[in-house]
C-alpha positions as CSV (number, residue, x, y, z in Angstrom):
1,M,132.5,54.7,-110.4
2,K,134.3,51.7,-110.7
3,V,137.3,50.7,-108.8
4,N,140.5,48.7,-108.8
5,Y,141.2,45.3,-106.8
6,I,142.7,47.0,-103.8
7,Q,140.0,49.7,-104.0
8,A,137.6,47.0,-103.7
9,K,139.3,45.6,-100.7
10,D,139.4,48.7,-98.7
11,F,135.7,49.2,-99.6
12,L,134.5,45.5,-97.5
13,C,137.3,46.5,-95.0
14,G,134.9,49.3,-94.0
15,L,131.8,47.6,-94.0
16,G,133.3,45.9,-91.3
17,Y,132.5,42.6,-89.9
18,D,129.7,42.7,-86.9
19,V,127.4,40.1,-86.6
20,K,123.4,41.6,-87.9
21,P,121.3,38.6,-87.0
22,S,119.1,38.6,-90.3
23,L,119.4,37.1,-93.6
24,E,117.1,39.6,-95.4
25,R,120.2,42.0,-96.6
26,I,121.8,38.7,-98.3
27,N,118.6,37.7,-99.8
28,W,118.2,40.9,-100.9
29,L,121.1,41.1,-102.6
30,L,120.8,37.9,-104.3
31,R,117.2,38.6,-106.0
32,E,118.7,42.1,-106.8
33,L,121.3,40.1,-108.6
34,D,119.4,37.6,-110.0
35,V,121.7,34.4,-108.4
36,S,119.7,31.2,-109.2
37,L,122.1,28.4,-108.7
38,A,121.1,24.4,-110.0
39,A,123.7,23.3,-107.8
40,K,123.5,20.9,-105.4
41,V,124.2,22.5,-101.5
42,V,126.6,20.9,-99.2
43,H,126.8,23.6,-96.2
44,V,129.0,22.9,-93.7
45,A,128.9,24.7,-89.7
46,G,130.9,23.7,-86.8
47,T,133.1,24.9,-84.4
48,N,136.2,22.9,-85.7
49,G,137.0,21.1,-88.6
50,K,134.6,22.9,-90.6
51,G,137.8,23.8,-93.4
52,S,138.8,20.5,-93.7
53,V,135.6,19.1,-93.8
54,C,134.7,20.8,-96.9
55,S,138.6,20.4,-97.9
56,F,137.8,16.9,-98.3
57,I,134.3,17.2,-99.8
58,H,135.7,19.1,-102.8
59,A,138.6,17.0,-103.2
60,G,136.0,13.9,-103.6
61,L,133.9,15.4,-105.9
62,S,136.4,17.1,-108.0
63,K,138.4,13.7,-108.2
64,Q,135.2,12.0,-109.9
65,K,135.4,15.0,-112.2
66,I,132.2,17.0,-110.7
67,K,132.4,20.7,-111.5
68,A,132.6,21.6,-107.8
69,G,133.1,25.3,-106.0
70,V,134.1,25.8,-102.5
71,Y,133.8,28.9,-100.3
72,T,135.7,29.2,-96.8
73,S,136.5,31.3,-94.5
74,P,138.6,33.3,-93.0
75,P,141.4,33.1,-95.9
76,V,144.9,31.7,-94.4
77,L,147.4,32.5,-97.0
78,D,145.5,34.6,-99.8
79,Y,142.4,36.5,-99.4
80,L,140.9,35.0,-103.1
81,E,141.9,31.3,-101.8
82,R,138.5,31.4,-100.4
83,F,136.5,31.2,-103.9
84,K,137.6,28.3,-105.9
85,T,136.3,25.8,-108.2
86,G,138.0,22.3,-109.0
87,D,141.9,24.0,-108.6
88,K,140.5,27.4,-110.1
89,T,140.8,30.1,-107.8
90,I,138.9,33.5,-108.8
91,T,141.2,36.3,-110.5
92,E,141.6,40.1,-109.2
93,G,139.8,41.2,-112.1
94,E,137.2,38.5,-112.0
95,F,136.5,39.4,-108.3
96,T,136.7,43.5,-108.9
97,K,134.5,42.5,-111.9
98,L,131.9,41.2,-109.9
99,F,132.5,43.5,-106.7
100,N,131.8,46.6,-109.2
101,E,128.7,44.5,-110.1
102,I,127.4,44.3,-106.9
103,R,128.2,47.6,-105.4
104,G,126.4,49.2,-108.1
105,C,123.0,47.4,-106.5
106,L,123.8,49.4,-103.0
107,D,122.3,52.3,-104.2
108,N,118.9,50.8,-104.7
109,L,119.5,48.9,-101.5
110,P,116.4,49.8,-98.6
111,A,117.6,52.5,-95.8
112,A,115.9,50.0,-93.2
113,L,117.6,46.7,-93.9
114,G,121.0,48.9,-93.4
115,A,124.5,48.0,-95.4
116,P,125.4,44.6,-95.5
117,S,128.4,43.3,-93.5
118,C,132.0,42.3,-95.2
119,F,130.8,39.0,-95.1
120,E,127.8,39.4,-96.4
121,F,128.7,41.2,-99.3
122,E,131.5,38.2,-100.0
123,T,128.9,35.9,-99.9
124,A,127.0,37.5,-102.1
125,L,129.8,37.5,-104.2
126,A,130.3,33.9,-104.4
127,L,127.4,33.0,-105.3
128,L,127.3,34.9,-108.4
129,W,130.8,33.6,-109.0
130,F,129.8,30.1,-108.9
131,M,126.6,30.8,-110.6
132,R,128.4,32.0,-114.0
133,Q,131.0,29.2,-113.6
134,K,128.1,26.5,-113.8
135,V,129.5,24.9,-110.4
136,E,127.4,21.2,-110.3
137,V,128.0,21.1,-106.9
138,L,128.2,23.9,-103.8
139,V,130.3,23.4,-100.7
140,L,129.7,26.3,-98.6
141,E,131.7,26.9,-95.2
142,A,129.5,28.7,-92.3
143,G,131.1,31.7,-91.5
144,L,129.6,32.4,-87.7
145,G,127.0,30.1,-86.4
146,G,124.8,28.9,-88.8
147,R,121.1,30.0,-88.6
148,W,122.0,33.6,-89.2
149,D,125.0,33.4,-91.7
150,A,124.8,34.8,-95.0
151,T,125.5,31.2,-96.1
152,N,122.1,30.3,-95.5
153,V,120.3,31.0,-98.2
154,F,119.2,27.7,-99.9
155,P,116.0,25.5,-99.1
156,K,117.1,22.5,-99.7
157,T,120.9,21.5,-99.0
158,I,122.8,18.7,-97.3
159,S,123.6,19.6,-93.9
160,V,127.0,18.8,-91.9
161,I,127.3,19.8,-88.5
162,T,131.3,19.1,-87.2
163,N,130.9,19.3,-83.9
164,V,130.2,22.3,-81.2
165,G,132.3,23.3,-79.1
166,V,132.4,26.9,-77.3
167,D,133.9,30.0,-79.6
168,H,132.5,33.0,-80.5
169,A,129.9,33.1,-77.2
170,N,129.2,36.7,-77.4
171,Y,127.3,35.9,-80.7
172,L,126.3,32.6,-80.2
173,G,125.7,32.3,-76.7
174,S,127.8,30.9,-73.6
175,T,126.1,27.4,-73.2
176,L,126.7,24.5,-75.5
177,E,123.2,24.1,-75.6
178,D,123.1,27.5,-77.2
179,I,125.4,27.6,-79.7
180,A,123.9,24.3,-80.9
181,R,120.8,25.5,-81.5
182,E,122.3,28.4,-83.5
183,K,124.4,25.6,-85.9
184,A,121.4,23.5,-85.8
185,G,119.8,26.3,-88.2
186,I,121.4,25.4,-91.5
187,I,119.2,21.6,-91.0
188,K,116.6,22.0,-93.7
189,H,113.1,20.1,-93.8
190,E,112.9,16.7,-95.0
191,A,116.7,17.0,-96.2
192,T,120.1,14.7,-94.9
193,C,122.1,16.1,-91.9
194,F,125.5,14.4,-90.8
195,T,127.1,15.5,-87.4
196,C,129.4,14.4,-85.2
197,A,128.6,16.3,-82.3
198,Q,127.9,14.9,-78.8
199,D,125.9,15.7,-75.9
200,P,124.4,18.2,-74.9
201,G,125.0,19.9,-78.1
202,L,123.5,16.6,-79.9
203,A,120.5,16.5,-77.8
204,V,119.6,19.8,-79.7
205,I,120.7,19.0,-83.1
206,R,118.4,16.1,-82.8
207,Q,115.3,17.5,-81.7
208,A,115.6,20.6,-84.6
209,A,116.6,17.4,-86.9
210,S,112.7,16.1,-86.0
211,E,111.2,19.2,-86.0
212,R,112.2,19.4,-89.6
213,N,111.3,15.8,-90.7
214,A,115.0,15.9,-91.2
215,R,117.2,12.6,-91.4
216,L,119.7,12.8,-88.9
217,L,123.3,10.4,-89.1
218,E,125.3,10.3,-86.3
219,Y,129.4,9.5,-85.3
220,G,129.1,7.0,-83.7
221,V,125.7,5.8,-84.4
222,D,125.8,5.3,-88.1
223,F,129.2,5.9,-89.1
224,E,132.3,6.1,-87.0
225,S,136.5,5.3,-87.7
226,R,139.9,5.0,-86.0
227,L,143.0,6.2,-86.2
228,I,145.3,3.3,-87.0
229,D,149.1,5.0,-87.4
230,S,150.0,8.3,-87.7
231,D,153.6,10.4,-87.7
232,F,154.8,13.1,-89.9
233,T,154.5,11.4,-93.4
234,G,150.9,10.7,-93.0
235,S,147.7,8.9,-91.0
236,H,146.2,5.8,-91.9
237,I,142.9,5.2,-90.7
238,H,140.1,2.6,-90.5
239,L,136.0,4.1,-91.9
240,E,132.5,2.7,-91.4
241,T,130.7,4.3,-93.5
242,V,126.9,4.5,-94.0
243,E,127.8,2.1,-97.1
244,G,130.2,-0.3,-95.5
245,E,133.9,-0.8,-93.9
246,H,136.7,0.7,-95.4
247,D,140.5,0.2,-94.0
248,G,144.3,1.2,-94.3
249,L,143.1,4.6,-96.1
250,Y,145.8,7.4,-96.4
251,L,145.5,11.0,-95.3
252,R,148.4,13.1,-96.1
253,Q,147.0,15.6,-94.2
254,L,148.2,15.4,-90.4
255,G,146.0,15.5,-87.2
256,L,144.7,12.8,-84.7
257,S,141.5,14.4,-85.2
258,Q,141.4,14.5,-88.9
259,H,139.9,11.2,-89.0
260,L,136.6,12.6,-87.9
261,N,136.8,15.1,-90.8
262,A,137.3,12.9,-93.2
263,C,134.2,10.1,-92.3
264,V,131.7,12.8,-92.1
265,A,133.2,13.8,-95.5
266,A,133.3,10.2,-96.9
267,C,129.6,9.6,-95.5
268,V,128.7,12.9,-97.5
269,L,130.1,11.7,-100.6
270,E,128.9,8.7,-100.8
271,W,125.4,9.6,-100.1
272,M,126.1,11.9,-103.1
273,G,127.3,9.1,-105.1
274,V,130.5,9.3,-105.6
275,S,132.7,6.7,-106.4
276,C,135.0,5.1,-103.5
277,Q,138.3,5.5,-105.7
278,A,137.3,9.4,-106.3
279,I,136.6,9.9,-102.6
280,W,139.9,8.0,-101.6
281,G,142.4,9.6,-104.0
282,G,141.3,13.1,-103.4
283,F,141.0,12.8,-99.6
284,S,145.4,11.4,-100.3
285,E,146.1,14.7,-101.6
286,V,144.5,16.7,-99.4
287,T,147.1,19.5,-97.6
288,L,145.7,22.2,-95.1
289,P,147.7,25.3,-95.1
290,C,148.0,26.1,-91.2
291,R,146.5,23.0,-90.0
292,F,149.5,21.1,-88.7
293,E,151.5,22.1,-91.1
294,V,155.1,20.9,-91.5
295,I,157.4,24.1,-92.8
296,C,160.4,22.5,-92.1
297,E,162.4,19.4,-90.6
298,D,164.9,18.8,-88.5
299,P,164.0,20.4,-86.7
300,H,160.1,20.4,-87.0
301,L,158.5,23.6,-87.4
302,V,154.9,23.8,-87.2
303,L,152.3,25.9,-87.8
304,D,148.8,25.3,-86.5
305,G,145.7,27.7,-86.6
306,A,144.1,26.2,-83.2
307,H,142.1,29.5,-81.9
308,N,139.6,28.0,-79.4
309,L,139.6,25.8,-76.2
310,D,138.7,22.7,-77.7
311,A,141.2,23.0,-80.9
312,I,143.8,24.0,-78.5
313,Q,143.3,20.5,-76.5
314,N,143.0,18.8,-79.6
315,L,146.7,20.4,-80.6
316,L,148.5,19.2,-77.3
317,S,147.5,15.5,-78.3
318,D,149.1,16.4,-81.6
319,V,151.9,17.4,-80.1
320,K,152.4,14.7,-77.4
321,H,151.9,12.3,-80.0
322,Y,154.3,13.2,-83.2
323,F,156.9,15.3,-81.5
324,S,159.8,13.6,-79.1
325,G,159.5,15.9,-76.7
326,K,158.4,19.2,-75.3
327,P,158.9,21.5,-78.9
328,E,159.0,25.4,-78.2
329,V,155.6,27.2,-79.0
330,I,155.1,30.8,-80.6
331,Y,151.5,32.0,-79.5
332,G,148.9,35.2,-80.1
333,C,145.5,35.0,-80.3
334,F,142.6,37.5,-80.5
335,N,140.8,38.9,-78.0
336,D,138.0,37.0,-78.3
337,K,139.6,34.2,-77.3
338,P,139.7,32.2,-74.2
339,Y,143.8,33.1,-73.9
340,D,143.1,33.0,-69.9
341,K,143.1,28.9,-70.4
342,I,144.9,28.5,-72.9
343,V,148.6,30.6,-72.3
344,P,149.3,28.1,-69.0
345,L,148.0,24.8,-71.2
346,L,150.5,26.4,-74.2
347,E,153.2,27.1,-71.1
348,A,153.3,23.8,-69.7
349,T,153.0,21.7,-73.0
350,S,156.3,23.8,-73.9
351,S,160.0,24.0,-73.5
352,K,159.6,28.2,-74.1
353,L,156.7,29.6,-74.7
354,T,157.0,32.7,-76.8
355,L,153.9,35.3,-76.5
356,T,153.0,37.4,-79.9
357,S,150.3,39.8,-81.0
358,V,148.6,39.1,-84.5
359,D,149.1,41.6,-87.2
360,H,144.8,42.8,-86.7
361,R,142.7,44.9,-85.0
362,R,141.2,42.4,-83.0
363,S,144.7,41.6,-81.6
364,V,145.5,40.8,-78.1
365,S,148.9,42.1,-76.9
366,A,151.9,39.9,-76.0
367,E,152.0,42.1,-72.9
368,R,148.7,41.5,-72.0
369,L,149.2,37.6,-72.9
370,A,152.1,37.3,-70.3
371,E,150.2,38.2,-67.6
372,Y,148.6,34.4,-67.9
373,A,152.2,33.0,-67.9
374,R,154.9,32.2,-65.4
375,N,158.2,32.8,-67.0
376,P,156.9,33.9,-70.8
377,H,159.2,34.9,-73.7
378,V,157.3,38.5,-74.6
379,V,158.3,39.3,-78.1
380,P,155.7,41.4,-79.6
381,N,156.2,41.7,-83.2
382,L,155.5,38.7,-85.2
383,S,158.4,39.1,-87.6
384,D,160.6,39.5,-84.7
385,A,159.9,36.3,-83.3
386,L,160.7,34.3,-86.3
387,E,163.9,36.5,-87.1
388,S,166.4,33.5,-86.5
389,P,166.2,30.0,-88.1
390,P,164.4,27.5,-85.2
391,K,166.8,25.3,-83.9
392,K,164.5,23.1,-81.6
393,D,161.0,21.9,-82.7
394,T,158.7,24.6,-82.7
395,L,155.0,24.9,-83.0
396,I,153.3,28.2,-84.3
397,T,149.5,28.8,-83.3
398,G,146.6,30.8,-81.3
399,S,144.9,32.3,-84.8
400,L,144.8,30.9,-88.2
401,Y,145.4,34.8,-88.9
402,L,149.0,34.2,-87.4
403,T,150.1,31.3,-88.5
404,G,149.0,32.2,-92.1
405,Q,151.0,35.7,-91.6
406,A,154.0,33.5,-90.2
407,H,153.3,31.1,-93.0
408,N,154.0,34.2,-95.6
409,L,156.9,35.4,-93.7
410,L,158.5,32.1,-93.7
411,R,158.4,31.5,-97.0
412,N,159.8,34.8,-98.1
413,K,162.7,33.9,-96.2
414,R,163.7,31.0,-98.0
């Protein structure tokens, strides 16, 4: 029986998000659906910065008039934003039609494989859509790790590993070496990989590249970048890529570390033969929701989906740079994050810390977060925390889900 869009999403939620370390189910689905892409594939993994790198690469390809698809996760403002070709996002009708087609295949799924996860189903749907859209290049963001991720199904790709930090330790391992080993699983035999990772994770990535006879290009060795200046209007950066130097390039996207993401994306695009004009034209137009996104000014209200310790530490550097004083901070997160370490850091950086919860089954309660603060303001419901317009500079952070919800709540208030 065919279902509508809402029923399709409900079905996917019912599949769950448990990580099942195997590529057998996704490969079975792709064979059953006869998915075969002629597109070049850029596969991006890493603890932080994946979404930014994918967006920069997709923007450069689109500016070059190359038909490029991009698949990202998680959704921030809208579920379907994850499936894009150029400026086009998959429609509810297209999504539902493909969903019903794939669901019909599940009757033939061998019981020994077990049911696919939600992400495996979504990835199969994305690849089927991209094939039918006849994309020339496909940019894939790994959902979790790399080695067993459902996006890791192409034998020949350009790989990017942005960095290696601790996140999802219950799935990827608790040491940087273990996590790097999972992410290095996307490096393909005799292919090319770009990375901004540092030791000790870098040593693991180097070993994996050597074992697969892959060419590894490293930040600080083969390419590098620096920030020239940055304020709320944007940034100017200097890049030294594999192909040459570029000075005074403009990024509209804010964040002191975005020059790293732009640099590795530029190197990938140059490697693919994209012109400098297309690269910088595309990059100058990139703005990402909930990545140091300025919602309003005077006072400033900023959304940033920093969700792990490394991302929070980078965010605190941004706060000190962009804000003239300590902002008020609203924070909520999921239960697998090191909130015991993050809450004290945010309290020390804020003039007022409001703790709230995410409208999600994995959320930590605001009351639980308050156990790690000295003088918190506890507002369990995010909409209540946003009831009044901010009178001082304010930062909302802790999760892309939280900031996405905040974005939509604030948009509805305008």
